MARDRENBA-423973 format. One record per atom (N, C-alpha, C): z, y, x. Coordinates in steps of 0.05 Angstrom, whole numbers, plus 5000, padded with zeros to 4 digits. Layout:
<pts>
ZYX ...
</pts>
This chain:
<pts>
410386083112 409786293133 406086353134 405686593137 403486703136 401286563158 399486483148 397786293168 396286463192 396186733189 395086913209 397186933232 399786983220 402186983239 402586753254 401586473237 402186223255 399786243279 397786343272 395586343293 396286503315 397486723308 398486943333 400586783350 401986713339 404486493357 403286273369 401786143356 400285883371 399186003397 397386223391 395286273413 396886463435 399386523426 400986673448 402086463464 402886233451 404286013471 401885873486 399185823472 397185743487 395985913509 396386203505 395486313529 397486333555 399886273546 402186233569 401685953585 399985733570 400485473574 398585463603 396185543609 394885513629 396085603658 397985843656 399285853683 401585643690 402585623667 404985463664 404585143674 402285073663 401284763670 400284743699 399084973705 397984963733 400484963747 402385093748 405085123760 405984833759 405884663740 407384423739 405484203754 402584243753 401384053762 401484003794 402984223806 403384213829 405383953842 406483883820 408783673825 408383413808 407183413784 406983263767 403783123762 403082923761 400182863758 399082893727 397082973727 396083053702 396282923676 395582643678 395482453656 398482373648 400382393670 403082283667 404182553650 403482743655 404383013643 403383053613 400882953609 399582963585 401182723568 401882523578 402782303562 405382413552 407482513570 409882543563 409582763544 407882963548 407883183531 407783093499 405782943500 405282843469 406482633455 407382443478 409482243467 411682333452 413482503469 416082633461 415382823438 412982963438 412483123412 412383003389 410782773396 410282573370 413082493363 414882383376 417882273368 419182483355 418582753357 419782953343 418682973318 416482953312 414982913288 415882703271 416582483281 417282253263 418982303240 421382453243 422882483219 421582693203 419982883213 418583093198 416382933178 414882743190 412982553179 414482423149 416582323158 418082103139 418982303111 419782543123 420282743096 417882813081 415082793091 413182903076 410582643071 412182443078 409982203074 408982123049 406282043053 405181943032 402981773041 402281543027 400581343037 398181473039 396381453062 393581593070 391981423074 389281383068 387081223066 385581183093 384280953097 383080893119 381281143129 379881303108 378281563119 380381793131 382481803116 383981983131 385481953158 385881733158 387581623183 384681603209 382481503205 380381523220 380481823227 379582023212 379382323211 381582423228 384182333227 386182523244 386182383271 385882093273 384882033303 382582143318 380582173298 378182293313 378482633323 380582733304 381282993313 382983023337 384582813336 386882803362 385382753390 382682523385 381182453406 379882723420 378682913399 377283113415 379683383417 381483403403 383283603407 385583553427 385883303432 388183243453 387083123476 385682873469 384982653492 382682813510 380582943495 377983053508 379183333522 380283513500 381383793510 383283813533 385283633525 387683623552 386483513574 384783303573 383983153597 382583393615 380283563603 378683673620 380483973624 382484033605 383984313613 385784243634 386783993637 388483913662 386883943688 384583753685 382983743707 381984003715 381284173699 380284453708 382284613725 384984553716 386884693728 387284593754 386284353761 386784253789 384884423804 382984533799 380684613815 380284953810 380685033783 380185313784 382785503778 382585753778 384685903772 385585893743 387885913738 388685893713 387886093689 387486303702 386886553686 383986503673 382386373686 379786293680 379386113652 381685933651 381885753623 381285933595 383486103592 383786233565 380986413559 379686533579 377586703578 375286493575 374986293585 372886083583 372986003557 375385933544 375685823522 374986043494 374886263502 373886443483 370986433475 369086243488 366686123481 366885973455 369285893450 369885673425 368685823400 369386083394 368086143371 365386173365 363486183389 360986143382 359785893370 360985623388 361085393373 361685313346 364385473341 365585413319 364385533294 363085783303 361485913280 359185773276 357685653296 355085513285 355685283270 357985123279 358784843268 359784863242 361485083238 362785143213 360585213190 358685313199 356285393182 354985163175 354284993191 352484753189 353884503174 356384493183 357784223175 359984323151 360984583149 362884643129 361884783109 358984863111 357885023091 359285323089 360785413108 361385703103 359385923110 359886103092 357586313094 357486453119 354986453129 354786593155 355186863158 356086993182 357187273189 355787293212 352987393209 351387413231 351987633253 353587813244 354188033261 356887853279 358487713269 360487633286 359187403305 356987283293 355287073314 354387273340 353087483338 351787643355 353787763376 356187853365 358487943381 359587663397 359787413386 360287193402 358387123423 356287203424 353787153443 354387363464 355187583457 355487763475 357987713493 360487573477 363187493491 361987233510 359887083501 359186823516 357886913543 356987103546 355087233570 357587293587 359687423579 361987493593 363187233605 363687013589 364786823601 362786683620 360386673618 358686603641 359286713667 359587023666 359987123686 362487033704 364186943690 366886853705 366086593714 364586393695 364486133705 362686143727 360586313732 358686263756 359486473776 362086623775 362386793798 362986643824 363886443827 364986343851 361986303868 359986283856 357586243869 356986473896 358486683891 358486913912 360386863929 362386653929 364086613950 362986543974 364386603994 363186544022 363586244030 365686124021 366085844026 364785644003 362485544011 361585403990 362685193974 364285013991 366484783980 367984893959 369385113967 370985263951 369585393925 367385473930 365985583905 364985343886 363985093900 363084883881 365484753862 367384753879 370384653863 371084823845 370885123848 371685313826 369685263805 367185253805 365085263784 365984933775 366384723786 366784493773 369284503752 371184653760 374184673743 373284883720 371585053720 370585243702 369185093681 367284873692 365884743670 367684533655 369684413672 371584293653 372784433637 373584703640 374284843617 372484863591 370084893605 368184873577 367884643559 368284363574 368184143561 371184133545 373384233555 375784223539 375284403513 373584663515 373184833493 371984713470 370184573481 368584413461 370284213444 371884063458 374083903446 375284023429 376084283433 377684433416 376684503390 374384583392 372684663371 371784403351 371484223361 370583983344 373683883327 375583923344 378283823335 378484083309 377984263310 378184463289 376684383262 374484363269 372484253250 373483993235 374383793249 375283573233 378083643216 379683753231 381983813219 381983973196 379884163192 379384333168 378884143147 377583933146 377283763122 379683563118 381283463138 383383253137 386083423123 385983683134 388383863127 388183933098 386083923084 385683943056 387183713039 387483483053 388483283037 391183173046 391683233071 394483083082 395983333098 398583313093 400583453102 399683513132 400483773144 400083843164 402183703186 405083613174 406483453193 405083203198 404283063182 403382753183 401082803200 399283043200 396882963214 397583083246 399283253248 400483333272 401683093287 403582933274 405082723286 403282463291 401682423276 399982213281 398182283308 397182503308 395482573325 396282583353 399082683357 400582643382 400782373389 401582183374 402081943383 399081793390 397381873374 394681703384 393881843412 393882123411 393682233438 395282123461 397182103460 399681963476 398281743489 397181573469 396581273470 393781263486 392281493482 389981463501 390181513528 392381653532 392981793560 394281543574 395781353563 397681133577 396781003594 393880873596 393180773616 392380893638 391781143641 391381313660 394281373677 395881413657 398781483669 399681173683 399380943678 400380753693 398980743713 396280803723 394980843748 396281053763 397181263752 398181463769 400881413778 402481233764 405181183771 404980933790 402980843798 402780663824 402780843847 402381083846 402281253872 404381493866 405581523844 407681743838 410181673832 412081753832 414881683821 416581903811 417581823788 420182043775 421682153791 422381993810 424282123836 423182323846 420682403846 419282663856 419182873837 420382843817 419783093796 421883273805 420583533806 422583773810 422383993792 423084233795 422684453777 420484433764 417884513778 415584583769 414984333750 415584123751 414583903732 416783843707 418583953712 420783953687 419984203672 419084423680 418284623665 415584553652 413784443666 411284343648 411984163628 413883913632 414283763611 416183903586 417784023592 419584213571 417484423555 416284563567 414484713553 412984583539 411384373553 408984203539 410084093517 412583993513 413383813493 413783993465 415684203475 417384363453 415484533441 414184683460 412584923453 409184903447 408284843473 405384763471 404684553452 405784353450 405184173433 406584183406 409184133404 410384093377 409984333358 410784593373 410784833354 407984963353 406484963374 403885123370 402084943357 401584683363 399384483346 400484473318 402884463313 403284493283 402684763268 403584973283 402985223267 399485243270 398285123286 395585183285 394385013263 394784703258 394684553239 395184703212 397384783208 398684923188 396685133177 395785323198 393985533195 390785453188 389985263199 387885163195 387185043166 389384943156 388784853126 388285093107 388885373114 389085573099 387285783103 385985763125 384185963129 381285863137 379286093137 375985933144 376085923176 374685643177 374285563209 373485783224 371786003216 370286183232 373186363238 374686363222 376786583233 378886493250 378886253250 380886123271 380186193301 377986183310 377086193331 377286493344 377186673325 378386973330 380686983349 382786833341 385286893350 385486823382 383386633392 383786573420 383586813436 383187053428 382187283445 384987393452 387287303439 389987343448 390987193475 389886983474 390486813504 389686883534 387687043533 387387153566 389587373570 390387513555 392287723560 394787623572 395687403553 398487353555 397687133582 395687013588 394986833615 395186993637 394287223637 394087433661 396887523664 398387563643 401387713645 403087553659 402287263651 404287083669 402786933693 400786933693 399886803721 399987023744 400487273742 400887473761 403087443776 406187413765 408387363775 408787073786 407686893767 407986603770 406786453794 403986513794 402286413808 400786583832 401486883828 399887053844 396787083843 396586993815 393687033809 392787303798 390687443807 390687703795 387087713787 386787843771 384387873758 382187993784 379687933791 377888023807 375688173792 374188273801 372088443793 369788303775 369788073779 367787873762 369387783739 372287803739 373987703717 373787973698 374388183710 374588413697 371988493680 369588523696 366688513682 366788323661 366588083665 366587863646 368187873621 370988003625 372488033605 371888273588 370488463598 369688693582 367688633561 365588443575 363788333562 364588173537 366688023544 367987873522 369787963501 370588223509 371788433489 370288583475 368088653489 365888803476 364788633457 364288363458 363088243444 365088213413 367788203421 369988173395 369188463382 368988723392 369188913380 366588983363 364488873374 361888813360 362088603334 363788383339 363388193322 365188323299 367288473307 368988583280 367688673263 365788843270 363989053244 365689203230 368189083217 370089243200 372789153217 373889323219 376489313234 378389073222 377888963205 380488783196 379788513206 377888493224 377788233243 379288233261 380888443275 382488373292 384688243285 386188043301 387987893288 390187983277 391188203292 393588373284 393488473260 390988673256 390488783228 389888593212 388888343211 388388163193 390588053185 392888043203 395587973188 396788163174 396288423184 397288653168 395988683141 393688613137 392388653115 393588423096 393988213105 395087953090 397488053078 399088133097 402488173086 402388453068 399888563069 400188853046 398388773022 397388533021 395788492995 397588422976 396788482957 398588362926 398488042926 400987942921 401587632920 400687552888 399687322891 398887192864 400386962863 401286792841 401786582833 400086372829 
</pts>
């Protein structure tokens, strides 16, 4: 599969994730959902891992677990905690700050060639994110505003976890098959959620599970975990780390389209203004039109193939 098409599909799924998981968290506790999501997704990958298994060294195993810690344990913990306090459509817009950190860290640690115009565009996008993060300060209900801002900052921490995951995975995926990296990562991530899941099960029972929770589990296991993470890992192994972050700009559009009918969440003036800054930054960062994800895919598909 073309790696840019893989990133587009993965980010469409992850764009849908924030409203769907907020819908699910009304019924099921966050760490229980996280454990079920990654444990069963990990089980799906076991036969795929066997088919591509090779002995991996201690360094590879450590990097896979470190990647999972940031990309699953940290990212999903703060993502779910943020969904409990903030509106779901904020999550993918705030995640758009990821390319700023990704650009800087990929230059520093992966020695990728800097693209300064992309960086300045990302700064403009970051300003848009800050408008959305801090906009609850204008709410008349102070308690509601503080809770919303807290949730938004959780989304920022989740984004940093995702960025570190991409950087670590970029290295290990050059040496280890994506099935193995994804499968081990899922099982390790599920293990980190288990202690808090046990605590939650002292107060919550599976007998309380309803359609909200089932949708979250099924979507989480099959789509947002098994399919999207594999496609993302597959693509990370084949493209520059700086380019991966550009595809996160698909997410907000999908989130809004789903959150409106599912959760009755609609963009307000701050969301619209912040989003204009975000996408204005994208336009500035592109410089040449091939930076747009869809056109990036088109250019790859139309380029001559080499053996």
